[in-house]
Kinemage of the C-alpha trace (Angstrom):
@kinemage 1
@onewidth
@group {chain A} dominant
@subgroup {mainchain}
@vectorlist {calphas} color= white
{ca met a 1} P 58.556 160.552 -28.978
{ca lys a 2} L 59.185 157.463 -28.534
{ca lys a 3} L 62.961 157.235 -29.745
{ca ser a 4} L 63.883 160.015 -27.436
{ca leu a 5} L 62.337 158.596 -24.598
{ca met a 6} L 64.281 155.001 -25.134
{ca leu a 7} L 67.314 157.722 -25.677
{ca tyr a 8} L 66.900 158.869 -22.124
{ca leu a 9} L 66.261 155.685 -20.284
{ca phe a 10} L 69.730 154.815 -22.424
{ca ile a 11} L 71.802 158.077 -20.894
{ca leu a 12} L 69.954 157.193 -17.704
{ca ala a 13} L 70.565 153.696 -17.156
{ca leu a 14} L 74.545 154.813 -18.508
{ca leu a 15} L 75.090 156.539 -15.471
{ca phe a 16} L 73.447 154.448 -13.544
{ca asn a 17} L 76.366 152.125 -14.445
{ca val a 18} L 79.077 154.439 -14.324
{ca phe a 19} L 78.379 155.864 -10.859
{ca thr a 20} L 77.748 152.411 -9.607
{ca tyr a 21} L 81.022 151.205 -11.209
{ca met a 22} L 82.351 154.243 -10.004
{ca tyr a 23} L 81.054 153.769 -6.233
{ca phe a 24} L 82.625 150.275 -6.039
{ca ser a 25} L 85.620 150.756 -6.679
{ca lys a 26} L 86.100 153.123 -4.328
{ca lys a 27} L 84.620 151.151 -1.718
{ca leu a 28} L 86.987 148.076 -2.599
{ca asp a 29} L 89.961 150.762 -3.052
{ca phe a 30} L 89.013 152.094 0.850
{ca glu a 31} L 89.038 148.730 2.437
{ca glu a 32} L 91.960 147.690 1.197
{ca asn a 33} L 93.418 150.907 1.941
{ca arg a 34} L 91.824 150.380 5.990
{ca phe a 35} L 92.829 146.945 5.842
{ca ala a 36} L 96.606 147.634 4.695
{ca asn a 37} L 96.676 149.998 7.638
{ca lys a 38} L 95.300 148.225 10.529
{ca val a 39} L 97.975 145.225 9.304
{ca lys a 40} L 100.596 147.390 9.138
{ca lys a 41} L 99.450 149.107 12.065
{ca trp a 42} L 98.537 145.475 13.798
{ca asn a 43} L 102.902 144.376 12.989
{ca asn a 44} L 103.767 147.353 14.490
{ca asp a 45} L 102.538 146.256 18.016
{ca val a 46} L 103.072 143.106 17.559
{ca asn a 47} L 107.085 144.381 17.571
{ca ser a 48} L 106.225 146.460 20.340
{ca ile a 49} L 105.496 143.799 22.137
{ca thr a 50} L 108.087 141.636 21.159
{ca asn a 51} L 110.778 144.220 21.906
{ca lys a 52} L 109.229 144.939 24.978
{ca leu a 53} L 108.956 141.223 25.763
{ca met a 54} L 112.834 141.562 25.416
{ca asp a 55} L 113.492 143.799 27.620
{ca ala a 56} L 111.640 142.457 29.911
{ca asn a 57} L 113.789 138.781 28.982
{ca tyr a 58} L 117.467 141.090 29.317
{ca phe a 59} L 118.324 140.301 32.714
{ca ser a 60} L 116.989 136.314 32.664
{ca leu a 61} L 119.079 133.358 33.501
{ca glu a 62} L 117.693 131.514 29.504
{ca lys a 63} L 118.208 134.571 27.826
{ca asn a 64} L 122.378 135.935 29.232
{ca glu a 65} L 124.714 133.283 27.056
{ca asn a 66} L 127.351 134.609 29.457
{ca ala a 67} L 125.567 132.531 32.855
{ca gln a 68} L 124.735 129.945 30.981
{ca asn a 69} L 128.449 129.170 29.866
{ca tyr a 70} L 129.055 129.439 33.707
{ca phe a 71} L 126.757 126.140 33.922
{ca asn a 72} L 128.666 125.000 29.928
{ca pro a 73} L 131.916 125.205 30.324
{ca asp a 74} L 134.086 123.649 27.248
{ca asn a 75} L 136.561 122.158 30.116
{ca ala a 76} L 133.855 120.872 32.524
{ca thr a 77} L 133.403 117.495 32.778
{ca lys a 78} L 129.922 117.958 33.671
{ca thr a 79} L 127.629 120.213 32.592
{ca ile a 80} L 124.398 121.455 34.061
{ca gln a 81} L 121.414 122.550 31.089
{ca val a 82} L 119.901 125.469 31.569
{ca glu a 83} L 116.206 123.875 30.812
{ca lys a 84} L 116.085 121.674 33.502
{ca leu a 85} L 118.236 123.967 36.018
{ca ile a 86} L 115.300 126.895 35.945
{ca pro a 87} L 112.692 124.630 37.017
{ca phe a 88} L 114.920 122.954 39.593
{ca val a 89} L 115.945 125.747 41.790
{ca thr a 90} L 112.422 127.683 41.730
{ca glu a 91} L 111.193 123.932 42.542
{ca lys a 92} L 113.558 124.094 45.889
{ca leu a 93} L 113.239 127.211 46.389
{ca met a 94} L 108.783 127.362 47.007
{ca asp a 95} L 109.432 123.772 48.334
{ca leu a 96} L 110.765 125.921 51.647
{ca asn a 97} L 106.985 127.842 51.729
{ca ala a 98} L 106.440 124.252 53.587
{ca asn a 99} L 108.606 125.988 56.971
{ca pro a 100} L 106.408 125.908 59.568
{ca lys a 101} L 108.064 129.793 60.102
{ca gly a 102} L 107.421 130.867 56.707
{ca asn a 103} L 110.238 130.371 54.006
{ca pro a 104} L 113.910 130.880 55.451
{ca tyr a 105} L 115.238 133.078 52.897
{ca ile a 106} L 113.018 135.882 52.950
{ca gly a 107} L 115.215 137.672 55.266
{ca gln a 108} L 112.102 139.238 57.307
{ca asp a 109} L 110.517 138.276 60.672
{ca gln a 110} L 106.763 136.961 60.330
{ca ile a 111} L 105.024 139.972 61.255
{ca gly a 112} L 101.140 139.145 61.709
{ca ala a 113} L 99.561 135.622 61.848
{ca asn a 114} L 100.601 134.450 58.879
{ca lys a 115} L 103.767 133.264 57.458
{ca phe a 116} L 105.865 135.109 54.538
{ca ile a 117} L 106.144 132.230 51.564
{ca ile a 118} L 107.487 133.461 47.959
{ca asn a 119} L 105.469 133.941 45.151
{ca lys a 120} L 107.359 134.421 42.483
{ca val a 121} L 110.551 134.029 42.112
{ca arg a 122} L 112.655 135.352 38.982
{ca ile a 123} L 116.235 133.379 38.083
{ca leu a 124} L 118.747 136.137 37.187
{ca asn a 125} L 121.673 134.716 35.975
{ca his a 126} L 124.440 132.435 37.296
{ca arg a 127} L 124.215 133.115 40.997
{ca trp a 128} L 121.091 135.929 41.560
{ca ile a 129} L 117.569 135.149 41.765
{ca ile a 130} L 114.353 138.341 42.450
{ca ala a 131} L 111.383 136.279 44.188
{ca asp a 132} L 108.416 138.422 46.148
{ca phe a 133} L 106.722 136.280 48.905
{ca ser a 134} L 104.174 137.795 50.835
{ca asp a 135} L 101.454 136.769 54.137
{ca gly a 136} L 99.096 137.978 52.496
{ca glu a 137} L 98.722 141.774 54.072
{ca tyr a 138} L 102.040 142.613 53.829
{ca trp a 139} L 104.503 142.065 50.231
{ca gly a 140} L 107.960 142.232 49.838
{ca glu a 141} L 111.192 141.664 47.745
{ca val a 142} L 114.382 139.714 47.772
{ca leu a 143} L 117.273 138.844 46.477
{ca ile a 144} L 118.771 136.068 46.688
{ca lys a 145} L 122.264 134.405 46.326
{ca tyr a 146} L 122.025 130.503 44.784
{ca phe a 147} L 124.942 127.792 44.164
{ca val a 148} L 124.862 124.403 42.907
{ca asn a 149} L 126.774 122.471 44.316
{ca asp a 150} L 128.704 119.417 42.794
{ca asp a 151} L 126.021 116.377 44.225
{ca glu a 152} L 122.954 118.543 42.701
{ca thr a 153} L 121.600 120.037 45.853
{ca val a 154} L 121.326 124.177 45.697
{ca ser a 155} L 122.198 125.982 48.456
{ca phe a 156} L 120.452 129.383 48.878
{ca glu a 157} L 121.401 132.578 51.046
{ca thr a 158} L 119.504 135.877 51.574
{ca phe a 159} L 121.450 139.418 49.627
{ca gln a 160} L 118.788 141.178 50.075
{ca ser a 161} L 115.147 141.806 51.618
{ca leu a 162} L 112.540 144.762 51.454
{ca ile a 163} L 108.554 144.800 52.590
{ca tyr a 164} L 106.947 147.964 51.411
{ca gln a 165} L 104.759 149.695 53.128
{ca lys a 166} L 100.816 149.234 53.452
């Protein structure tokens, strides 16, 4: 009786160990697969976001080599660094917001009590800027031509402007 009890306990312990081993090995495989799937999904998300960012930056002076070459031609005696030009032009345009009647390059007359000012600027290429403007109540967008003069000043010209409906 003692031998058969020991045999049953040994078989029971062996089965318990086999089932425990199988459980933990399957659990490890499951966790590894789950981790690999999450990493694959994250990589796809990062690639998708990177592609969207590249599409969003397609129309920008920073990514447009042809427009950059306008400021850095091979035969020029003086070249302009695009990295410094973008903040310089943006700052010059935003400085015009201090005008008491609003930014003069909005292309719209003041409607309410507040003046129109430019909120956000995007330099598209070597000639055009798109800007968002508002007076706190009305919002709009404007296309502006800009020119970098020989004396390193910037001049602006409103190309087209629109105000959105309330």
